[in-house]
TORKOL-4160 file (C-alpha; in steps of 0.2 Angstrom, whole numbers, padded with zeros to 4 digits, m for minus):
353
<pt num="1" X="0071" Y="m0109" Z="0248"/>
<pt num="2" X="0090" Y="m0107" Z="0245"/>
<pt num="3" X="0089" Y="m0123" Z="0235"/>
<pt num="4" X="0075" Y="m0118" Z="0224"/>
<pt num="5" X="0084" Y="m0103" Z="0216"/>
<pt num="6" X="0096" Y="m0112" Z="0205"/>
<pt num="7" X="0083" Y="m0124" Z="0200"/>
<pt num="8" X="0071" Y="m0110" Z="0194"/>
<pt num="9" X="0085" Y="m0100" Z="0185"/>
<pt num="10" X="0091" Y="m0114" Z="0175"/>
<pt num="11" X="0075" Y="m0115" Z="0163"/>
<pt num="12" X="0075" Y="m0096" Z="0162"/>
<pt num="13" X="0093" Y="m0095" Z="0156"/>
<pt num="14" X="0090" Y="m0109" Z="0144"/>
<pt num="15" X="0075" Y="m0100" Z="0137"/>
<pt num="16" X="0086" Y="m0084" Z="0135"/>
<pt num="17" X="0100" Y="m0093" Z="0126"/>
<pt num="18" X="0087" Y="m0101" Z="0114"/>
<pt num="19" X="0080" Y="m0084" Z="0110"/>
<pt num="20" X="0098" Y="m0077" Z="0107"/>
<pt num="21" X="0102" Y="m0092" Z="0096"/>
<pt num="22" X="0086" Y="m0089" Z="0086"/>
<pt num="23" X="0090" Y="m0071" Z="0083"/>
<pt num="24" X="0108" Y="m0075" Z="0077"/>
<pt num="25" X="0101" Y="m0088" Z="0065"/>
<pt num="26" X="0089" Y="m0075" Z="0058"/>
<pt num="27" X="0102" Y="m0062" Z="0056"/>
<pt num="28" X="0114" Y="m0074" Z="0047"/>
<pt num="29" X="0100" Y="m0079" Z="0035"/>
<pt num="30" X="0096" Y="m0061" Z="0031"/>
<pt num="31" X="0114" Y="m0057" Z="0027"/>
<pt num="32" X="0114" Y="m0073" Z="0016"/>
<pt num="33" X="0099" Y="m0067" Z="0006"/>
<pt num="34" X="0101" Y="m0048" Z="0007"/>
<pt num="35" X="0119" Y="m0049" Z="0001"/>
<pt num="36" X="0116" Y="m0054" Z="m0017"/>
<pt num="37" X="0101" Y="m0043" Z="m0018"/>
<pt num="38" X="0111" Y="m0028" Z="m0013"/>
<pt num="39" X="0125" Y="m0033" Z="m0025"/>
<pt num="40" X="0112" Y="m0034" Z="m0039"/>
<pt num="41" X="0106" Y="m0017" Z="m0035"/>
<pt num="42" X="0123" Y="m0009" Z="m0035"/>
<pt num="43" X="0127" Y="0001" Z="m0051"/>
<pt num="44" X="0138" Y="m0009" Z="m0064"/>
<pt num="45" X="0145" Y="m0002" Z="m0080"/>
<pt num="46" X="0142" Y="m0019" Z="m0089"/>
<pt num="47" X="0123" Y="m0020" Z="m0083"/>
<pt num="48" X="0117" Y="m0002" Z="m0084"/>
<pt num="49" X="0127" Y="0007" Z="m0098"/>
<pt num="50" X="0117" Y="0010" Z="m0114"/>
<pt num="51" X="0124" Y="0011" Z="m0131"/>
<pt num="52" X="0125" Y="0028" Z="m0139"/>
<pt num="53" X="0116" Y="0026" Z="m0156"/>
<pt num="54" X="0123" Y="0038" Z="m0169"/>
<pt num="55" X="0110" Y="0043" Z="m0182"/>
<pt num="56" X="0110" Y="0053" Z="m0198"/>
<pt num="57" X="0101" Y="0070" Z="m0198"/>
<pt num="58" X="0082" Y="0069" Z="m0203"/>
<pt num="59" X="0079" Y="0073" Z="m0221"/>
<pt num="60" X="0075" Y="0091" Z="m0225"/>
<pt num="61" X="0057" Y="0096" Z="m0226"/>
<pt num="62" X="0050" Y="0096" Z="m0244"/>
<pt num="63" X="0049" Y="0113" Z="m0252"/>
<pt num="64" X="0043" Y="0119" Z="m0268"/>
<pt num="65" X="0044" Y="0137" Z="m0275"/>
<pt num="66" X="0028" Y="0147" Z="m0273"/>
<pt num="67" X="0018" Y="0149" Z="m0289"/>
<pt num="68" X="0020" Y="0168" Z="m0288"/>
<pt num="69" X="0040" Y="0168" Z="m0288"/>
<pt num="70" X="0049" Y="0174" Z="m0303"/>
<pt num="71" X="0068" Y="0174" Z="m0307"/>
<pt num="72" X="0078" Y="0187" Z="m0316"/>
<pt num="73" X="0088" Y="0177" Z="m0329"/>
<pt num="74" X="0095" Y="0191" Z="m0340"/>
<pt num="75" X="0113" Y="0195" Z="m0344"/>
<pt num="76" X="0118" Y="0201" Z="m0327"/>
<pt num="77" X="0119" Y="0185" Z="m0317"/>
<pt num="78" X="0133" Y="0173" Z="m0318"/>
<pt num="79" X="0124" Y="0157" Z="m0325"/>
<pt num="80" X="0139" Y="0146" Z="m0326"/>
<pt num="81" X="0137" Y="0129" Z="m0317"/>
<pt num="82" X="0142" Y="0131" Z="m0299"/>
<pt num="83" X="0143" Y="0150" Z="m0299"/>
<pt num="84" X="0132" Y="0163" Z="m0290"/>
<pt num="85" X="0117" Y="0164" Z="m0302"/>
<pt num="86" X="0116" Y="0145" Z="m0304"/>
<pt num="87" X="0117" Y="0142" Z="m0286"/>
<pt num="88" X="0102" Y="0154" Z="m0282"/>
<pt num="89" X="0092" Y="0146" Z="m0296"/>
<pt num="90" X="0096" Y="0129" Z="m0289"/>
<pt num="91" X="0091" Y="0135" Z="m0272"/>
<pt num="92" X="0074" Y="0141" Z="m0277"/>
<pt num="93" X="0071" Y="0125" Z="m0288"/>
<pt num="94" X="0067" Y="0135" Z="m0304"/>
<pt num="95" X="0073" Y="0129" Z="m0322"/>
<pt num="96" X="0074" Y="0113" Z="m0331"/>
<pt num="97" X="0089" Y="0108" Z="m0343"/>
<pt num="98" X="0083" Y="0109" Z="m0361"/>
<pt num="99" X="0094" Y="0112" Z="m0376"/>
<pt num="100" X="0109" Y="0114" Z="m0366"/>
<pt num="101" X="0102" Y="0128" Z="m0354"/>
<pt num="102" X="0090" Y="0130" Z="m0340"/>
<pt num="103" X="0073" Y="0135" Z="m0345"/>
<pt num="104" X="0057" Y="0140" Z="m0335"/>
<pt num="105" X="0041" Y="0149" Z="m0339"/>
<pt num="106" X="0045" Y="0160" Z="m0323"/>
<pt num="107" X="0062" Y="0166" Z="m0330"/>
<pt num="108" X="0061" Y="0185" Z="m0334"/>
<pt num="109" X="0075" Y="0190" Z="m0346"/>
<pt num="110" X="0072" Y="0208" Z="m0350"/>
<pt num="111" X="0066" Y="0223" Z="m0340"/>
<pt num="112" X="0059" Y="0230" Z="m0356"/>
<pt num="113" X="0049" Y="0215" Z="m0361"/>
<pt num="114" X="0031" Y="0212" Z="m0362"/>
<pt num="115" X="0032" Y="0199" Z="m0348"/>
<pt num="116" X="0038" Y="0212" Z="m0336"/>
<pt num="117" X="0026" Y="0225" Z="m0342"/>
<pt num="118" X="0012" Y="0213" Z="m0337"/>
<pt num="119" X="0019" Y="0209" Z="m0320"/>
<pt num="120" X="0021" Y="0227" Z="m0316"/>
<pt num="121" X="0003" Y="0230" Z="m0319"/>
<pt num="122" X="m0003" Y="0216" Z="m0308"/>
<pt num="123" X="m0001" Y="0212" Z="m0289"/>
<pt num="124" X="0007" Y="0200" Z="m0277"/>
<pt num="125" X="0022" Y="0192" Z="m0286"/>
<pt num="126" X="0040" Y="0191" Z="m0280"/>
<pt num="127" X="0055" Y="0194" Z="m0292"/>
<pt num="128" X="0071" Y="0187" Z="m0286"/>
<pt num="129" X="0087" Y="0195" Z="m0292"/>
<pt num="130" X="0103" Y="0184" Z="m0292"/>
<pt num="131" X="0120" Y="0193" Z="m0289"/>
<pt num="132" X="0123" Y="0204" Z="m0304"/>
<pt num="133" X="0141" Y="0198" Z="m0307"/>
<pt num="134" X="0142" Y="0202" Z="m0326"/>
<pt num="135" X="0134" Y="0219" Z="m0328"/>
<pt num="136" X="0121" Y="0230" Z="m0322"/>
<pt num="137" X="0105" Y="0234" Z="m0333"/>
<pt num="138" X="0106" Y="0253" Z="m0337"/>
<pt num="139" X="0091" Y="0263" Z="m0341"/>
<pt num="140" X="0086" Y="0282" Z="m0339"/>
<pt num="141" X="0080" Y="0283" Z="m0321"/>
<pt num="142" X="0066" Y="0294" Z="m0326"/>
<pt num="143" X="0061" Y="0284" Z="m0342"/>
<pt num="144" X="0048" Y="0271" Z="m0345"/>
<pt num="145" X="0057" Y="0255" Z="m0340"/>
<pt num="146" X="0063" Y="0263" Z="m0323"/>
<pt num="147" X="0046" Y="0269" Z="m0319"/>
<pt num="148" X="0039" Y="0252" Z="m0323"/>
<pt num="149" X="0051" Y="0245" Z="m0310"/>
<pt num="150" X="0044" Y="0257" Z="m0297"/>
<pt num="151" X="0027" Y="0253" Z="m0302"/>
<pt num="152" X="0030" Y="0234" Z="m0300"/>
<pt num="153" X="0035" Y="0236" Z="m0282"/>
<pt num="154" X="0022" Y="0249" Z="m0278"/>
<pt num="155" X="0008" Y="0238" Z="m0285"/>
<pt num="156" X="0010" Y="0226" Z="m0270"/>
<pt num="157" X="0024" Y="0216" Z="m0277"/>
<pt num="158" X="0041" Y="0210" Z="m0269"/>
<pt num="159" X="0058" Y="0213" Z="m0277"/>
<pt num="160" X="0072" Y="0203" Z="m0268"/>
<pt num="161" X="0090" Y="0208" Z="m0271"/>
<pt num="162" X="0106" Y="0198" Z="m0266"/>
<pt num="163" X="0123" Y="0205" Z="m0262"/>
<pt num="164" X="0141" Y="0201" Z="m0264"/>
<pt num="165" X="0145" Y="0217" Z="m0273"/>
<pt num="166" X="0139" Y="0235" Z="m0273"/>
<pt num="167" X="0129" Y="0233" Z="m0290"/>
<pt num="168" X="0113" Y="0228" Z="m0281"/>
<pt num="169" X="0114" Y="0243" Z="m0270"/>
<pt num="170" X="0118" Y="0254" Z="m0285"/>
<pt num="171" X="0103" Y="0247" Z="m0294"/>
<pt num="172" X="0092" Y="0251" Z="m0279"/>
<pt num="173" X="0099" Y="0269" Z="m0277"/>
<pt num="174" X="0097" Y="0273" Z="m0296"/>
<pt num="175" X="0080" Y="0267" Z="m0299"/>
<pt num="176" X="0071" Y="0269" Z="m0282"/>
<pt num="177" X="0080" Y="0285" Z="m0278"/>
<pt num="178" X="0089" Y="0280" Z="m0262"/>
<pt num="179" X="0106" Y="0284" Z="m0255"/>
<pt num="180" X="0110" Y="0268" Z="m0246"/>
<pt num="181" X="0129" Y="0266" Z="m0243"/>
<pt num="182" X="0140" Y="0252" Z="m0237"/>
<pt num="183" X="0146" Y="0252" Z="m0220"/>
<pt num="184" X="0162" Y="0263" Z="m0217"/>
<pt num="185" X="0160" Y="0270" Z="m0234"/>
<pt num="186" X="0168" Y="0287" Z="m0229"/>
<pt num="187" X="0185" Y="0278" Z="m0229"/>
<pt num="188" X="0196" Y="0265" Z="m0222"/>
<pt num="189" X="0201" Y="0275" Z="m0207"/>
<pt num="190" X="0184" Y="0280" Z="m0202"/>
<pt num="191" X="0169" Y="0270" Z="m0196"/>
<pt num="192" X="0173" Y="0252" Z="m0192"/>
<pt num="193" X="0190" Y="0253" Z="m0200"/>
<pt num="194" X="0187" Y="0239" Z="m0213"/>
<pt num="195" X="0183" Y="0249" Z="m0228"/>
<pt num="196" X="0167" Y="0242" Z="m0237"/>
<pt num="197" X="0168" Y="0226" Z="m0227"/>
<pt num="198" X="0160" Y="0221" Z="m0210"/>
<pt num="199" X="0167" Y="0206" Z="m0200"/>
<pt num="200" X="0150" Y="0202" Z="m0192"/>
<pt num="201" X="0143" Y="0192" Z="m0184"/>
<pt num="202" X="0125" Y="0198" Z="m0188"/>
<pt num="203" X="0112" Y="0196" Z="m0175"/>
<pt num="204" X="0094" Y="0194" Z="m0179"/>
<pt num="205" X="0084" Y="0209" Z="m0172"/>
<pt num="206" X="0069" Y="0200" Z="m0164"/>
<pt num="207" X="0055" Y="0212" Z="m0160"/>
<pt num="208" X="0036" Y="0214" Z="m0164"/>
<pt num="209" X="0039" Y="0220" Z="m0182"/>
<pt num="210" X="0049" Y="0204" Z="m0186"/>
<pt num="211" X="0039" Y="0195" Z="m0200"/>
<pt num="212" X="0034" Y="0177" Z="m0195"/>
<pt num="213" X="0043" Y="0169" Z="m0210"/>
<pt num="214" X="0059" Y="0175" Z="m0202"/>
<pt num="215" X="0055" Y="0168" Z="m0184"/>
<pt num="216" X="0063" Y="0151" Z="m0189"/>
<pt num="217" X="0078" Y="0158" Z="m0197"/>
<pt num="218" X="0095" Y="0157" Z="m0188"/>
<pt num="219" X="0098" Y="0169" Z="m0174"/>
<pt num="220" X="0115" Y="0173" Z="m0180"/>
<pt num="221" X="0123" Y="0175" Z="m0198"/>
<pt num="222" X="0142" Y="0175" Z="m0201"/>
<pt num="223" X="0154" Y="0184" Z="m0213"/>
<pt num="224" X="0160" Y="0171" Z="m0226"/>
<pt num="225" X="0177" Y="0177" Z="m0232"/>
<pt num="226" X="0171" Y="0193" Z="m0242"/>
<pt num="227" X="0154" Y="0186" Z="m0247"/>
<pt num="228" X="0143" Y="0197" Z="m0236"/>
<pt num="229" X="0140" Y="0215" Z="m0240"/>
<pt num="230" X="0133" Y="0225" Z="m0226"/>
<pt num="231" X="0125" Y="0242" Z="m0227"/>
<pt num="232" X="0127" Y="0257" Z="m0215"/>
<pt num="233" X="0112" Y="0259" Z="m0203"/>
<pt num="234" X="0112" Y="0278" Z="m0205"/>
<pt num="235" X="0110" Y="0277" Z="m0223"/>
<pt num="236" X="0094" Y="0267" Z="m0223"/>
<pt num="237" X="0078" Y="0276" Z="m0229"/>
<pt num="238" X="0062" Y="0278" Z="m0219"/>
<pt num="239" X="0051" Y="0263" Z="m0219"/>
<pt num="240" X="0065" Y="0251" Z="m0217"/>
<pt num="241" X="0064" Y="0235" Z="m0206"/>
<pt num="242" X="0081" Y="0229" Z="m0201"/>
<pt num="243" X="0081" Y="0210" Z="m0199"/>
<pt num="244" X="0100" Y="0206" Z="m0195"/>
<pt num="245" X="0113" Y="0219" Z="m0189"/>
<pt num="246" X="0128" Y="0224" Z="m0180"/>
<pt num="247" X="0129" Y="0240" Z="m0170"/>
<pt num="248" X="0134" Y="0249" Z="m0186"/>
<pt num="249" X="0127" Y="0239" Z="m0201"/>
<pt num="250" X="0114" Y="0227" Z="m0208"/>
<pt num="251" X="0116" Y="0214" Z="m0222"/>
<pt num="252" X="0097" Y="0209" Z="m0222"/>
<pt num="253" X="0083" Y="0222" Z="m0222"/>
<pt num="254" X="0066" Y="0226" Z="m0229"/>
<pt num="255" X="0060" Y="0243" Z="m0237"/>
<pt num="256" X="0042" Y="0247" Z="m0239"/>
<pt num="257" X="0041" Y="0257" Z="m0255"/>
<pt num="258" X="0026" Y="0267" Z="m0259"/>
<pt num="259" X="0019" Y="0278" Z="m0273"/>
<pt num="260" X="0004" Y="0289" Z="m0274"/>
<pt num="261" X="m0006" Y="0297" Z="m0288"/>
<pt num="262" X="0000" Y="0314" Z="m0294"/>
<pt num="263" X="m0010" Y="0330" Z="m0292"/>
<pt num="264" X="m0006" Y="0333" Z="m0311"/>
<pt num="265" X="m0017" Y="0323" Z="m0322"/>
<pt num="266" X="m0007" Y="0311" Z="m0334"/>
<pt num="267" X="0010" Y="0312" Z="m0324"/>
<pt num="268" X="0018" Y="0296" Z="m0317"/>
<pt num="269" X="0015" Y="0291" Z="m0299"/>
<pt num="270" X="0026" Y="0300" Z="m0286"/>
<pt num="271" X="0037" Y="0291" Z="m0273"/>
<pt num="272" X="0030" Y="0294" Z="m0255"/>
<pt num="273" X="0036" Y="0289" Z="m0238"/>
<pt num="274" X="0025" Y="0277" Z="m0230"/>
<pt num="275" X="0023" Y="0288" Z="m0215"/>
<pt num="276" X="0015" Y="0302" Z="m0226"/>
<pt num="277" X="0003" Y="0291" Z="m0235"/>
<pt num="278" X="m0012" Y="0295" Z="m0224"/>
<pt num="279" X="m0009" Y="0314" Z="m0227"/>
<pt num="280" X="m0011" Y="0312" Z="m0246"/>
<pt num="281" X="m0025" Y="0299" Z="m0244"/>
<pt num="282" X="m0035" Y="0313" Z="m0235"/>
<pt num="283" X="m0033" Y="0324" Z="m0250"/>
<pt num="284" X="m0039" Y="0310" Z="m0262"/>
<pt num="285" X="m0022" Y="0304" Z="m0267"/>
<pt num="286" X="m0019" Y="0287" Z="m0259"/>
<pt num="287" X="m0004" Y="0276" Z="m0259"/>
<pt num="288" X="0000" Y="0259" Z="m0264"/>
<pt num="289" X="0015" Y="0250" Z="m0257"/>
<pt num="290" X="0026" Y="0235" Z="m0260"/>
<pt num="291" X="0042" Y="0227" Z="m0253"/>
<pt num="292" X="0061" Y="0228" Z="m0257"/>
<pt num="293" X="0072" Y="0215" Z="m0248"/>
<pt num="294" X="0090" Y="0215" Z="m0248"/>
<pt num="295" X="0100" Y="0200" Z="m0243"/>
<pt num="296" X="0119" Y="0204" Z="m0244"/>
<pt num="297" X="0126" Y="0187" Z="m0248"/>
<pt num="298" X="0133" Y="0182" Z="m0265"/>
<pt num="299" X="0130" Y="0163" Z="m0265"/>
<pt num="300" X="0147" Y="0160" Z="m0272"/>
<pt num="301" X="0151" Y="0147" Z="m0260"/>
<pt num="302" X="0136" Y="0135" Z="m0261"/>
<pt num="303" X="0144" Y="0123" Z="m0248"/>
<pt num="304" X="0144" Y="0136" Z="m0234"/>
<pt num="305" X="0128" Y="0145" Z="m0237"/>
<pt num="306" X="0116" Y="0134" Z="m0227"/>
<pt num="307" X="0111" Y="0148" Z="m0215"/>
<pt num="308" X="0109" Y="0161" Z="m0228"/>
<pt num="309" X="0099" Y="0148" Z="m0238"/>
<pt num="310" X="0086" Y="0148" Z="m0225"/>
<pt num="311" X="0085" Y="0167" Z="m0225"/>
<pt num="312" X="0083" Y="0167" Z="m0244"/>
<pt num="313" X="0069" Y="0154" Z="m0243"/>
<pt num="314" X="0060" Y="0165" Z="m0230"/>
<pt num="315" X="0061" Y="0180" Z="m0241"/>
<pt num="316" X="0054" Y="0170" Z="m0255"/>
<pt num="317" X="0039" Y="0165" Z="m0244"/>
<pt num="318" X="0036" Y="0182" Z="m0237"/>
<pt num="319" X="0026" Y="0188" Z="m0252"/>
<pt num="320" X="0014" Y="0172" Z="m0249"/>
<pt num="321" X="0011" Y="0178" Z="m0231"/>
<pt num="322" X="m0008" Y="0183" Z="m0230"/>
<pt num="323" X="m0003" Y="0197" Z="m0217"/>
<pt num="324" X="0008" Y="0206" Z="m0229"/>
<pt num="325" X="m0007" Y="0212" Z="m0239"/>
<pt num="326" X="m0012" Y="0223" Z="m0225"/>
<pt num="327" X="0004" Y="0233" Z="m0227"/>
<pt num="328" X="0001" Y="0237" Z="m0245"/>
<pt num="329" X="m0009" Y="0252" Z="m0243"/>
<pt num="330" X="m0005" Y="0261" Z="m0226"/>
<pt num="331" X="m0017" Y="0275" Z="m0230"/>
<pt num="332" X="m0024" Y="0276" Z="m0212"/>
<pt num="333" X="m0014" Y="0286" Z="m0199"/>
<pt num="334" X="m0004" Y="0275" Z="m0188"/>
<pt num="335" X="0001" Y="0279" Z="m0170"/>
<pt num="336" X="0019" Y="0285" Z="m0169"/>
<pt num="337" X="0031" Y="0273" Z="m0160"/>
<pt num="338" X="0036" Y="0277" Z="m0143"/>
<pt num="339" X="0055" Y="0276" Z="m0143"/>
<pt num="340" X="0063" Y="0274" Z="m0125"/>
<pt num="341" X="0078" Y="0284" Z="m0122"/>
<pt num="342" X="0091" Y="0273" Z="m0113"/>
<pt num="343" X="0099" Y="0288" Z="m0105"/>
<pt num="344" X="0083" Y="0295" Z="m0098"/>
<pt num="345" X="0081" Y="0295" Z="m0079"/>
<pt num="346" X="0071" Y="0281" Z="m0071"/>
<pt num="347" X="0055" Y="0285" Z="m0061"/>
<pt num="348" X="0057" Y="0284" Z="m0042"/>
<pt num="349" X="0054" Y="0268" Z="m0034"/>
<pt num="350" X="0037" Y="0265" Z="m0026"/>
<pt num="351" X="0042" Y="0264" Z="m0007"/>
<pt num="352" X="0029" Y="0259" Z="0006"/>
<pt num="353" X="0023" Y="0270" Z="0020"/>
């Protein structure tokens, strides 16, 4: 038996050695084949880095002026090539060159013309006023032409003013009986401290009353040298919708202008606040309303007006909005707005038992 032990252990040791050798060969083989695979899977700048393809901006969406758009093209705008009046005309794509000047059937040259008389007695057009750089049309505020301007707006039409100077505001104050003032109008050492100038920026006021055409306009507009005229928020009349603002002023806003029938037969219509229309409608004197829009940019620098251009095109499209027609005659009583006081105490928390 002592002699049988080495004899039996010999084959067992040989078997163990063979298995160990086989395992070593398999391990070496795995390293040989896994190595290149691991190297191929490793990140490499030459193999995985993609090219950055630089592309041009997409072309602008095609746009044509609405069929109800008119442009005031009298003596007040600066019509010289490259100046404010011509830049606004070019923006809204009205006018063709003929006889050395731009002509268009939707140009309105004179407030006392038969063309404007016909427009003032119909509904649903928009009249765009370029910056009045040359002069301001002067009429008796209580005479026929001025009353025709008020009738035009109140008959469901849209009058769009542009800024850059105080002429547009003076025009609105004189013929529509407002008292709108530029920001810090009390003097250089009061208000914002910038005289009649606001440095901006002007943020869009996004709320439930924002017309849908302004939802795609830029969220922020900027002062461009001295091209933007901003009005004092405290001077705005009742019925105003502020679109862009600073804490003290606004360069873009809408005003709902209303008139009602007079109790005295034969007298002209009477300007009425939109919130009071339902009271007069109950007595048999309903209102009719339109819109006045102010955009306080002068379009002198056409190259830097891209954001203001979008606001202008939105204002031009506003009168084509089918929902606007529901605001022309606010002769039904509307629920007063609930204005939250930011300084009011908060309700107590709902604590568990």
